[in-house]
N, C-alpha and C positions, 0 to 999 in steps of 0.2 A: 194335589188333585185327587178328588174322590170320584171313583168311577164305578157305576153299577151296571153290570152286564146282564141282560135278560135273555132267556132261551126257553123254548117250549119243553125241551127234553135234553138229557145228557147221555143219550144213547150213543152207540158206536157208529158215527156217521161223519162224513167229510165236514159238514158245517160245524158240528159239535167239536170235532178235533181242532179246527181253526179257532173257534171261540175259546176253548180251553187253553190252547197254546198261547193265544194273545193274553188271556187273563194271567197265566203263570209267568209270562215274560215281560209284563209291563214294568217300567223302571221302578226302582225302590221308592222313589218319591210319590208314586201313585198308591193310594189306598183303594184296592179293588175288592169287589164283592160280586158274587154270581147268584142270581135267583132263577129258578126253573120251576116248571109245573109238572115235571116228571124226572125221576132220577135215571141213573144208568152208569156205565163204566167210567165215564169221565168225572163223575162225582168224587170217586176215590182218587183219581188222577189229580184233581184240583186240591182236595183236602191234603194230600201228601205233599203238596208244594206250598202249603200255608195260605191258600186262597179260601176265605170263608164262603160257604155255599149254603143257600137256603132252598129247600125243595118243598113246595106246597102242591100236593097232588090234587087234581080235580076229582071230585067224588062222582060227577056225572058230566056229560058232554058240555053243557052250558052252565056249569057251576060258576057263580059269580064270586065266590069267596076268595080265590087266589088274587083276583083283580082288586078286591076290597082290601086285602091284606097288603098288597103291593102299594096301594095308595097310602096306607098307614106307614109303611116302611119309608116311602119317599118323604113324608112329612117329618119323620124322626131323623132319618139319615141325612137328608138334604145333600145328595151327591152333587158334584159340580157338573157332571154330565152322565146321561143314561144312554147306553148303547144296546139297542134291541136287535136281536137276531131272528125274530119271527114276527109275522103280521099280528098274531094274537097278542104278543107282548107289546107291540107298538100301539095297538088299539087300547090295551089295558092301561099303559103308562101315559099315553099321549095327553089326555085331558088334564091329568094331575100335573104333568110336567109343565104344561102351558100355564096352569093356575099358579104354580109355585115358581115359575120363572127358571125352570131347569132345562137346559138344552137337551134335545133328544136327537141322537144319531140313529137312523134306520139302516140296518145292514141286511135286509131281507132279500136283496137281489143276489142270488147265488147261481143263477143260470143265465144262459145267453139267449133266452126267448121269453116272449110275453105270452105265457100259456099256463094252463093248470087251473085248479079249482080256486075259488075265492078271490078272483082277480080284483073285484070291486073292494073287498075288504082289505086286500093288500094295498090298494091305492089310498084307501081311507087312512090306513095306518101311516103311510108315507106322508100324507097331508099334514100330520101332526109334527113331522120331523123338522128340525133345523137344517140338517144336511142328510143326504141319502148317499150311502156308500155301497158300491158294487165291487166285485172282485174281477170284473173285466169291463172294457169299454163297450163291448157288445151288449152287456147287460143293461147299462145305462141307456144305450141307443134303443134297445128293444122296448124298454119301458117309457121312452120319451122323456127322461129326466133332463131338465135344462142344465146348461153348464153352470149356472149360478148356484145350483143346489146339489149337483152331482159330483161325487169324487170317486176315483178308482184307487183301491188299495189291493194289490195282488196278494194272494195267499203266500205264506211262508212255509218252507220245508224245514223241519226240525232234524238237523243232522245227527243229534244224539240218538235218534232212532236207528241209524244205519247199523246193520249187523256186521259182525267181524268178517273179514274176507274169507272166502272158501279156501280150505287147505287142500291142495292137490287138485287134480283134474276131477271134473264131475263124473259121477258113476254112469250117467246116461249121456251118451255122445250124440243123441239125436238133437236136431235143431228145435229148441224149446221156445214156444210162444206162450205168453201169459196174458190173461185179462183178469183184472180184479175190479170189484164193484158190487154193489148190492144187486141181487138178481130180481129186478123189477122190470115191468114191460118196457120202460124207456131205455134200459140198457140192452143194446141189440146183440145179445149173446147168440141169437139165431144166425146172424150174419157170420159170426166167427165159426160156428158149427158148420155152416154151409161152405166156408173156405176150407175147413179141415177135411170135409168130404172130398174136395178136389185133390187132396193128397192121400186119400185112403189107399190108393194102389201102391204106396211106398211107405208103409208104417214103420219101417226100420230107420227112416230118415227124419220123421216128424213127430212132434209131441205138442199138444195143446193143453195147457193147464188153465182151467176156469175156476176162479176163486171168488166165493161170495155166498152170502145167505140172503134169504128173501122169499117172497111168495112164488117166484118163477122157478126156483131151484128144482122141485120135484118134477115139473114138466120138462125142464131141460135135460134132466138126467134120464128120463124115459126116452126123449127124442134122440138122445145120443147113445143109447144102449149098444148099438152095433159098433160105434166108434170106440166106445170104452172097451168092448170085447177085443177089438183089434189092438188096443193099447195106444191108440193115437190121441185119445182124449182122456183127461183125468179131472175129477172133481174132488180135490182135497178138502177136508173139513175146514171151514173158515174159523179163524180165531180173531183175537183182538189185534194181532200184529201179523202182517203178511210179507214183511220185507225179506225174510230168508227165502221164501219161495220166489220172489221177484229177483233176488240176487242170483239165483241159479238158472235164470232164463236167458235167452239170447235176444229176444225182442219183446216189447210191450205193446199191447193192442188195447184200444178203447173205441168201441162203436156204439153210437147212440141213435135211437130211432127218431128221425127228424119229424115224424108225424106227431110225436109225443113230447119231445124235449130237445133242447140244445144245451151242451155243457157250458158251465161258467168257466172257472179255472180249476181244472180237474186235479184232485189230490192224487188219483191213480197215476195220471201222466207225470206229475211231479215226482212221484216215487220211482217210476221207471227211469226218468232222466237222472235223478240223484244217484241211482245205482249204475249209471253208465249204459243203459239200454237205449238203442234206437227205438223210436215210437212210430207206429202206424195208427192213425186215428181218422175218424170221420170228419168231413168238412162241416163248418158251421159253428156258431156260438163263439166261445172264447178260445177254442183250440188253436186258431192261427196266431193268437197273442202269446201262446206258450210254445208251440211246436213250429219251428222254422222249416218249412217244406224244403227238402233237399239238403238241409244242414244238420238238423237234429233228428230228422225222421221224415216221414211222408204223410201227406194229407190226401185222403182218397174220398170218393163219393160215399156217403154214409150208409147206403144200403146196397152195396155192390161187392158181393163175395169174390167175384173174379178179380176185381181191382185190388182187393185186400190180399188175395192169394198171390197175385203177381208181384206186389211189393215185398211180401214175405219171402218169395222165392228169390227175388233180387238180393235181399239182405243175406240169405243163406249162401248164395253163390259168390258174394263179394265181401269177404271177411274184412278186408282193409277199410272199405267204405263203412261197413257196419261199426267197426271199432272207432272210426273217426267221428261218426254221428253220435255214438254213445259218449265219447269224450267231450264233444261240443255241448251236448245236453247237460252233462254233469257240471261243466263250467258255467253254463247259463243259470242253472239252479243256484249254484254257490254265489253268483254275482248279483243276479236280479231278483231272486225269489228266496232270499235268506229270511230267517225269522227276524233278525235285527232290522232289516229293511222294512218288513211288514209292520213291526211294532213302531218304528219311528214315524212311518207315514200315518199310522192310525193315531198316534199321539198328536201329530200335526193337525189331523182332522178334529180331534177333541179340542185342541187349543183354538182352532178357528170357530168351532161351534160355541165355545164359551165367550169368545169375543163378540159373537153375533147376538148374544143373549139379550 
């Protein structure tokens, strides 16, 4: 099977991580290739694992040359299936795939809401697809994809990323809460800061670690200056890998602004669970498909700092329950959200798309 995976960019993001992980782990019988319109850290990741990568940068916003070169590649390579991870790639490849009889799998649904820019172009890209894949049932439902064309393939967690266990007790005995993610408006770091303020009277007991890069980082750091001075909030420099910071926390948090977005299948939450942390996250989107309320963590209203603080206080006060939730989450990731499971389900989708050609 010849598989061509298309992406807008190979930057350090959740979608790009899943695409690169899939491309690297496809069975040896698959001849895979990745094409992107912008490079990034995952270009080196893929190349190091023997995956051929072609990057054709756009010279300006509406530069048609990457699409024209993609059409040429499709005529030469004649892949058995094309898997697009962005609406631009679906629009660029769709007509050529139709003309050449190549099945197109559209994987652009990565959130649990029908929102954002370019919705019409997203739908147009999906219209060219043989099958549409989302990483949650919530995503398919939000976009109204019929059962005949929609398939769910949950993200997989790469256990080779897990850091070595910490040696000895942690230096800081405070109850440590972590949130990781790109610092953009839809990630509701402000709610986490508001919850941290509720514990500002007891800085010797609490520590909130906020990890991420993005346009909102300077604003958030200014807003939290007083909490940073108290030592209750920290903004470590983000890097390519955050799992050592996650390993040293007691609970993982992910809050999303429901006015702007709902999560699909969050990579941040999967990382928390894989490292045995209980999770507290906002309701909506794909979060309930990943976090079992009361079993692997708690689901709270998405914009309620008091509810978030209440659940964190409960976890701090009930160590046995906290550890049981963490263990249940770790087992859930290993069983239902492994890389092997993700890859096999995606190969099944490719096989079905080829049969429908």
